[in-house]
TORFIMAR-45964 format. One line per field, with one value per atom (N, C-alpha, C, CB): chain; atom name; x, y, z. Coordinates in Angstrom, 1 decimal. Glycine has a CB too. Layout:
BEGIN
unit: (A_...)
site: (CA_...)
c1: (X_...)
c2: (Y_...)
c3: (Z_...)
***
This chain:
BEGIN
unit: (A_A_A_A_A_A_A_A_A_A_A_A_A_A_A_A_A_A_A_A_A_A_A_A_A_A_A_A_A_A_A_A_A_A_A_A_A_A_A_A_A_A_A_A_A_A_A_A_A_A_A_A_A_A_A_A_A_A_A_A_A_A_A_A_A_A_A_A_A_A_A_A_A_A_A_A_A_A_A_A_A_A_A_A_A_A_A_A_A_A_A_A_A_A_A_A_A_A_A_A_A_A_A_A_A_A_A_A_A_A_A_A_A_A_A_A_A_A_A_A_A_A_A_A_A_A_A_A_A_A_A_A_A_A_A_A_A_A_A_A_A_A_A_A_A_A_A_A_A_A_A_A_A_A_A_A_A_A_A_A_A_A_A_A_A_A_A_A_A_A_A_A_A_A_A_A_A_A_A_A_A_A_A_A_A_A_A_A_A_A_A_A_A_A_A_A_A_A_A_A_A_A_A_A_A_A_A_A_A_A_A_A_A_A_A_A_A_A_A_A_A_A_A_A_A_A_A_A_A_A_A_A_A_A_A_A_A_A_A_A_A_A_A_A_A_A_A_A_A_A_A_A_A_A_A_A_A_A_A_A_A_A_A_A_A_A_A_A_A_A_A_A_A_A_A_A_A_A_A_A_A_A_A_A_A_A_A_A_A_A_A_A_A_A_A_A_A_A_A_A_A_A_A_A_A_A_A_A_A_A_A_A_A_A_A_A_A_A_A_A_A_A_A_A_A_A_A_A_A_A_A_A_A_A_A_A_A_A_A_A_A_A_A_A_A_A_A_A_A_A_A_A_A_A_A_A_A_A_A_A_A_A_A_A_A_A_A_A_A_A_A_A_A_A_A_A_A_A_A_A_A_A_A_A_A_A_A_A_A_A_A_A_A_A_A_A_A_A_A_A_A_A_A_A_A_A_A_A_A_A_A_A_A_A_A_A_A_A_A_A_A_A_A_A_A_A_A_A_A_A_A_A_A_A_A_A_A_A_A_A_A_A_A_A_A_A_A_A_A_A_A_A_A_A_A_A_A_A_A_A)
site: (N_CA_C_CB_N_CA_C_CB_N_CA_C_CB_N_CA_C_CB_N_CA_C_CB_N_CA_C_CB_N_CA_C_CB_N_CA_C_CB_N_CA_C_CB_N_CA_C_CB_N_CA_C_CB_N_CA_C_CB_N_CA_C_CB_N_CA_C_CB_N_CA_C_CB_N_CA_C_CB_N_CA_C_CB_N_CA_C_CB_N_CA_C_CB_N_CA_C_CB_N_CA_C_CB_N_CA_C_CB_N_CA_C_CB_N_CA_C_CB_N_CA_C_CB_N_CA_C_CB_N_CA_C_CB_N_CA_C_CB_N_CA_C_CB_N_CA_C_CB_N_CA_C_CB_N_CA_C_CB_N_CA_C_CB_N_CA_C_CB_N_CA_C_CB_N_CA_C_CB_N_CA_C_CB_N_CA_C_CB_N_CA_C_CB_N_CA_C_CB_N_CA_C_CB_N_CA_C_CB_N_CA_C_CB_N_CA_C_CB_N_CA_C_CB_N_CA_C_CB_N_CA_C_CB_N_CA_C_CB_N_CA_C_CB_N_CA_C_CB_N_CA_C_CB_N_CA_C_CB_N_CA_C_CB_N_CA_C_CB_N_CA_C_CB_N_CA_C_CB_N_CA_C_CB_N_CA_C_CB_N_CA_C_CB_N_CA_C_CB_N_CA_C_CB_N_CA_C_CB_N_CA_C_CB_N_CA_C_CB_N_CA_C_CB_N_CA_C_CB_N_CA_C_CB_N_CA_C_CB_N_CA_C_CB_N_CA_C_CB_N_CA_C_CB_N_CA_C_CB_N_CA_C_CB_N_CA_C_CB_N_CA_C_CB_N_CA_C_CB_N_CA_C_CB_N_CA_C_CB_N_CA_C_CB_N_CA_C_CB_N_CA_C_CB_N_CA_C_CB_N_CA_C_CB_N_CA_C_CB_N_CA_C_CB_N_CA_C_CB_N_CA_C_CB_N_CA_C_CB_N_CA_C_CB_N_CA_C_CB_N_CA_C_CB_N_CA_C_CB_N_CA_C_CB_N_CA_C_CB_N_CA_C_CB_N_CA_C_CB_N_CA_C_CB_N_CA_C_CB_N_CA_C_CB_N_CA_C_CB_N_CA_C_CB_N_CA_C_CB_N_CA_C_CB_N_CA_C_CB_N_CA_C_CB_N_CA_C_CB_N_CA_C_CB_N_CA_C_CB_N_CA_C_CB_N_CA_C_CB_N_CA_C_CB_N_CA_C_CB_N_CA_C_CB_N_CA_C_CB_N_CA_C_CB)
c1: (1.0_1.2_2.4_1.5_2.3_3.5_4.0_3.2_5.3_6.0_7.2_6.4_7.0_8.2_9.0_7.6_10.1_11.2_11.1_12.7_10.2_9.9_10.8_8.4_10.8_11.5_10.5_12.2_10.9_10.1_10.8_9.7_10.2_10.8_11.5_10.0_12.7_13.5_12.7_14.9_12.8_13.4_12.4_13.8_13.0_12.1_12.5_12.2_11.6_11.7_11.3_10.9_12.3_12.0_13.1_11.7_12.9_14.1_15.0_13.7_14.8_15.8_16.4_15.1_16.3_16.8_17.4_15.7_18.5_19.0_18.8_20.4_17.7_17.4_17.1_16.1_16.5_16.2_17.0_14.7_17.6_18.5_17.6_19.9_17.8_17.1_15.6_17.7_15.0_13.6_12.9_13.3_11.7_10.9_9.6_10.8_9.0_7.5_7.0_7.2_6.0_5.5_4.0_5.8_3.5_2.2_1.7_2.2_0.4_-0.3_-1.7_-0.3_-2.1_-3.5_-4.3_-3.5_-5.4_-6.2_-7.6_-6.4_-8.2_-9.6_-10.5_-9.5_-11.7_-12.7_-13.8_-13.3_-14.7_-15.8_-17.0_-16.0_-17.9_-19.2_-20.0_-19.4_-21.1_-21.8_-21.8_-23.3_-21.2_-21.0_-19.9_-22.2_-19.2_-18.1_-17.0_-18.6_-15.8_-14.6_-14.2_-13.5_-14.1_-13.7_-12.2_-14.5_-11.5_-10.0_-9.8_-9.2_-8.8_-8.4_-6.9_-8.7_-6.6_-5.3_-4.7_-5.4_-3.4_-2.6_-1.3_-2.5_-0.9_0.5_1.1_0.6_2.4_3.1_4.4_3.2_5.0_6.5_6.9_6.9_8.1_8.8_9.4_9.7_9.3_10.0_9.0_10.3_9.6_8.9_8.5_9.7_9.4_9.0_7.8_10.0_7.9_6.7_5.5_7.0_5.6_4.4_3.7_4.7_4.7_4.1_3.6_5.2_4.1_3.3_2.0_4.0_1.9_0.6_-0.3_0.8_0.0_-0.8_-1.3_0.0_-0.5_-0.8_-1.6_0.5_-1.7_-2.5_-1.7_-3.6_-0.4_0.5_0.9_1.7_0.7_1.0_-0.1_2.5_-0.3_-1.2_-0.6_-2.4_-1.2_-0.9_-1.8_-1.1_-1.2_-2.0_-1.7_-1.7_-2.9_-2.7_-3.3_-3.6_-2.4_-2.9_-3.2_-1.8_-4.5_-5.0_-5.2_-6.2_-4.7_-4.8_-5.0_-3.6_-6.0_-6.5_-6.3_-7.9_-5.2_-4.9_-6.1_-3.6_-6.7_-7.8_-9.0_-8.2_-9.4_-10.6_-10.3_-11.3_-9.1_-8.7_-9.1_-9.3_-9.5_-9.8_-8.5_-10.4_-8.5_-7.5_-8.0_-6.7_-7.5_-8.0_-6.8_-9.3_-6.6_-5.8_-6.6_-4.9_-6.4_-7.1_-6.2_-7.9_-6.5_-5.7_-6.2_-5.6_-5.4_-5.9_-4.9_-6.0_-5.4_-4.5_-4.3_-4.9_-4.9_-4.7_-4.2_-6.0_-3.7_-2.8_-3.7_-1.9_-4.9_-5.8_-7.0_-6.2_-7.4_-8.6_-9.2_-8.3_-10.6_-11.3_-11.8_-12.6_-11.8_-12.2_-12.9_-11.1_-14.0_-14.8_-14.9_-16.1_-14.7_-14.8_-15.7_-13.4_-16.7_-17.4_-16.9_-18.1_-17.2_-16.6_-16.5_-17.2_-17.4_-17.4_-16.3_-18.6_-15.6_-14.6_-13.2_-14.5_-13.2_-12.0_-12.1_-11.5_-11.0_-11.0_-9.5_-11.5_-9.1_-7.7_-6.8_-7.2_-5.7_-4.7_-5.0_-3.5_-4.8_-5.0_-3.7_-6.1_-3.1_-1.8_-2.2_-0.7_-1.5_-1.6_-0.2_-2.5_0.0_1.1_0.9_1.7_1.5_1.5_2.4_1.7_2.0_2.9_2.6_2.8_3.6_3.3_3.5_4.2_2.5_2.5_2.3_1.5_3.0_2.8_1.7_4.1_0.7_-0.5_-0.2_-1.6_0.9_1.2_2.7_0.5_3.2_4.5_5.1_4.8_6.3_6.9_8.2_7.1_8.4_9.6_10.7_9.4_12.0_13.2_12.9_13.7_12.3_12.1_13.4_11.2_13.5_14.6_14.0_15.4_14.9_14.5_15.7_13.7_15.7_16.9_17.3_16.7)
c2: (-11.8_-10.6_-10.7_-9.6_-10.1_-10.2_-8.7_-10.8_-8.6_-7.3_-7.5_-6.9_-7.2_-7.4_-6.1_-7.7_-6.3_-5.2_-4.6_-5.8_-3.6_-2.9_-1.7_-2.5_-0.9_0.4_1.5_0.8_2.3_3.4_4.6_3.1_5.9_7.1_7.1_8.1_7.8_7.9_8.9_8.6_8.5_7.6_6.4_8.3_5.2_4.0_3.5_2.9_3.2_2.4_1.0_3.0_0.0_-1.3_-2.1_-1.6_-3.5_-4.4_-4.4_-5.9_-4.0_-4.2_-2.7_-4.9_-1.8_-0.5_0.1_0.4_0.9_1.6_3.0_1.4_3.5_4.9_5.6_5.0_4.7_5.2_4.3_5.2_4.9_4.2_4.0_5.1_2.9_2.6_2.9_3.6_2.6_2.8_1.5_4.1_1.2_0.1_0.5_-1.1_-0.3_-0.1_-1.6_0.8_-1.8_-3.1_-3.1_-3.6_-4.2_-4.2_-5.7_-3.7_-5.8_-7.2_-7.0_-7.7_-8.1_-8.2_-9.5_-8.2_-9.4_-10.4_-10.3_-10.2_-11.4_-11.4_-12.4_-11.7_-12.1_-13.0_-13.0_-12.4_-14.0_-14.1_-13.8_-15.5_-12.9_-12.7_-13.1_-11.3_-13.4_-13.9_-12.9_-14.2_-13.3_-12.5_-11.4_-11.8_-11.3_-10.3_-10.9_-9.2_-10.2_-10.6_-9.3_-11.2_-9.4_-8.2_-8.3_-8.0_-7.3_-7.1_-6.3_-6.6_-6.6_-5.8_-5.5_-6.4_-4.2_-3.7_-3.1_-2.7_-3.4_-2.8_-2.5_-3.9_-1.3_-0.9_0.1_-0.4_0.2_1.0_1.3_0.5_2.5_2.8_3.5_3.6_3.4_4.1_5.4_3.2_5.8_6.9_8.1_6.8_9.0_10.2_11.2_11.0_11.4_12.3_11.8_12.5_10.4_9.9_9.8_8.5_9.6_9.6_11.0_9.1_12.0_13.5_13.8_14.5_13.2_13.5_12.9_13.1_11.7_10.9_11.7_9.4_12.2_12.9_14.3_13.2_14.9_16.2_16.0_16.9_14.7_14.5_14.5_15.5_14.7_14.8_13.5_15.6_12.4_11.1_10.1_10.7_9.0_8.0_6.7_8.0_5.8_4.4_3.8_3.7_3.2_2.6_1.1_3.3_0.4_-1.1_-1.2_-2.2_-1.8_-2.0_-3.5_-1.6_-3.7_-5.1_-5.4_-5.3_-6.6_-6.9_-8.4_-6.5_-8.8_-10.1_-10.2_-10.4_-11.0_-11.2_-11.8_-12.0_-12.8_-13.6_-12.8_-14.9_-11.9_-11.1_-9.6_-11.0_-9.2_-8.0_-6.9_-7.7_-7.4_-6.4_-5.8_-7.1_-4.5_-3.6_-2.5_-3.0_-2.3_-1.2_-0.8_-1.6_0.6_1.2_1.9_2.2_1.4_1.9_2.5_1.0_3.9_4.8_5.1_5.9_5.2_5.4_6.4_4.1_7.0_7.8_7.3_9.2_6.2_5.5_4.2_5.3_3.6_2.4_1.1_2.2_1.1_-0.1_0.3_-0.7_-0.4_-0.2_-1.4_0.7_-1.3_-2.4_-2.0_-3.1_-3.1_-2.8_-4.0_-2.4_-3.9_-5.0_-4.9_-5.0_-6.1_-6.4_-7.5_-6.7_-7.3_-8.3_-9.6_-7.9_-10.7_-12.0_-12.3_-13.0_-11.8_-12.0_-11.3_-11.7_-10.3_-9.6_-10.4_-8.3_-11.5_-12.0_-13.6_-11.7_-14.1_-15.6_-15.9_-15.9_-16.9_-17.3_-16.4_-17.2_-16.1_-15.3_-13.9_-15.5_-13.3_-11.9_-11.3_-11.5_-10.4_-9.7_-8.5_-9.4_-8.3_-7.0_-6.5_-7.2_-5.3_-4.6_-3.2_-4.4_-3.2_-2.0_-0.9_-2.4_0.3_1.4_2.6_1.9_3.5_4.8_5.8_5.2_6.5_7.4_8.8_7.1_9.7_11.0_11.5_11.8_12.4_12.8_14.0_12.9_14.7_16.0_16.1_17.3_17.0_17.2_17.9_18.0_17.4_17.9_18.5_17.0_19.8_20.4_20.2_21.9_20.0_19.8_18.9_21.1_17.6_16.7_16.2_15.6_16.1_15.5_14.6_16.5_13.7_12.8_12.4_11.5_12.6_12.4_10.9_12.9)
c3: (-0.3_-0.9_-2.0_0.0_-3.1_-4.0_-4.0_-5.4_-3.7_-3.7_-4.7_-2.3_-5.9_-6.9_-6.9_-8.5_-7.3_-7.2_-8.5_-6.8_-8.7_-9.8_-9.8_-9.9_-10.8_-10.8_-10.4_-12.3_-9.5_-8.8_-8.9_-7.4_-8.8_-8.6_-7.3_-8.8_-7.3_-6.1_-5.0_-6.5_-4.0_-3.0_-2.7_-1.6_-2.5_-2.2_-0.9_-3.3_0.0_1.2_1.0_2.2_0.9_0.7_1.1_-0.5_1.2_1.6_0.5_1.8_-0.7_-1.8_-2.2_-3.1_-1.3_-1.5_-0.2_-2.1_-0.5_0.7_0.6_0.8_0.1_0.0_1.5_-0.9_2.3_3.6_4.6_3.9_5.6_6.5_7.8_6.8_8.4_9.8_9.8_11.0_8.7_8.6_8.0_7.6_8.4_7.8_7.3_8.8_6.5_6.1_6.1_4.6_6.9_7.0_6.8_8.3_6.2_5.6_5.8_4.0_6.1_6.3_5.7_7.9_5.3_4.7_5.4_3.1_5.8_6.4_5.5_8.0_5.4_4.6_5.1_3.2_4.8_5.4_4.3_6.9_4.2_3.2_3.8_2.6_3.3_3.6_2.3_4.0_2.5_1.1_0.0_1.4_-1.0_-2.2_-2.2_-2.4_-1.1_-0.9_-0.2_-0.1_-0.4_0.4_1.0_-0.5_2.3_3.1_3.4_4.3_3.1_3.4_4.6_2.3_5.5_6.5_6.2_7.9_5.9_5.5_6.7_4.4_7.0_8.1_7.6_9.4_7.8_7.5_8.4_6.2_8.6_9.4_9.0_10.6_9.3_9.2_10.4_8.1_10.8_11.8_11.4_12.5_10.0_9.6_9.9_8.1_10.8_11.2_10.1_12.1_9.1_8.1_7.3_7.3_6.9_6.2_6.9_5.7_8.3_9.1_9.2_10.4_9.1_9.1_7.8_9.3_6.7_5.4_5.3_4.1_5.9_6.0_6.9_6.6_7.9_8.9_8.2_10.3_7.4_6.7_5.5_6.3_5.1_3.9_2.6_3.8_2.8_1.6_1.0_2.0_1.7_1.3_1.9_1.9_1.3_1.8_1.7_1.0_2.5_2.4_1.4_3.8_0.4_-0.8_-0.9_-2.1_-1.1_-1.4_-2.9_-0.3_-3.7_-5.2_-5.3_-6.4_-5.6_-5.9_-7.3_-5.4_-7.8_-9.1_-9.3_-9.8_-10.1_-10.4_-11.8_-10.0_-12.3_-13.6_-14.5_-13.7_-13.8_-14.5_-14.8_-13.6_-13.9_-14.1_-14.7_-12.8_-14.6_-15.0_-14.0_-16.2_-12.7_-11.6_-11.2_-10.4_-11.1_-10.6_-9.8_-11.7_-8.6_-7.7_-6.8_-6.8_-6.7_-5.8_-4.7_-6.6_-3.4_-2.4_-1.5_-1.8_-1.3_-0.5_0.9_-1.1_1.9_3.3_3.9_4.2_5.1_5.8_7.2_5.8_7.5_8.8_8.6_9.6_9.8_9.6_9.4_11.0_9.8_9.6_8.9_10.9_8.0_7.1_6.6_6.0_6.4_5.7_4.3_6.6_3.5_2.1_1.6_1.2_0.9_0.4_-1.0_1.0_-1.6_-3.0_-3.3_-3.5_-4.3_-4.8_-5.2_-5.7_-4.6_-5.0_-6.5_-4.5_-7.2_-8.7_-9.4_-9.3_-8.8_-9.3_-9.3_-8.7_-8.5_-8.3_-8.6_-6.8_-9.2_-9.6_-9.5_-11.2_-8.7_-8.7_-7.8_-10.1_-8.3_-7.6_-7.6_-8.2_-6.4_-6.3_-5.8_-5.3_-6.5_-6.1_-5.4_-7.3_-4.2_-3.4_-3.1_-2.0_-3.5_-3.3_-2.5_-4.5_-1.2_-0.4_-0.8_0.9_-0.6_-0.9_0.1_-2.4_0.2_0.7_-0.5_1.8_-1.0_-2.1_-1.8_-3.1_-2.2_-2.0_-3.1_-2.2_-2.6_-3.3_-4.1_-2.4_-3.8_-4.6_-4.7_-3.8_-5.5_-5.6_-4.3_-6.8_-3.9_-2.9_-3.3_-1.9_-3.2_-3.7_-2.6_-4.0_-3.1_-2.1_-0.9_-1.5_-1.2_-0.2_0.4_-0.7_1.7_2.4_3.4_3.1_3.9_4.9_5.7_4.4_6.9_7.7_7.8_9.1)
***
């Protein structure tokens, strides 16, 4: 997985940021080949109670952004559960696939705070 340190709207939970204290966001990806397809198993978790509540209420989702520069394939896959499967046609991918995991809010949240 490639997780570059790009600029994002505040706040950001990452190893390169101190916006959240004593919190983590972890993600992993496994894959397997099925004739003509690549199946991905996405897993992600955070120990941050407020973010988990937003996910449970549907106000935020776990998102994996997939991008293959050689084919131009781009897909953002959003889930509300920690483990999910996703299938991509093998012809859509060639060479290196970058996968970036996020937790994204799905709507504007006024006066957001996080302990």
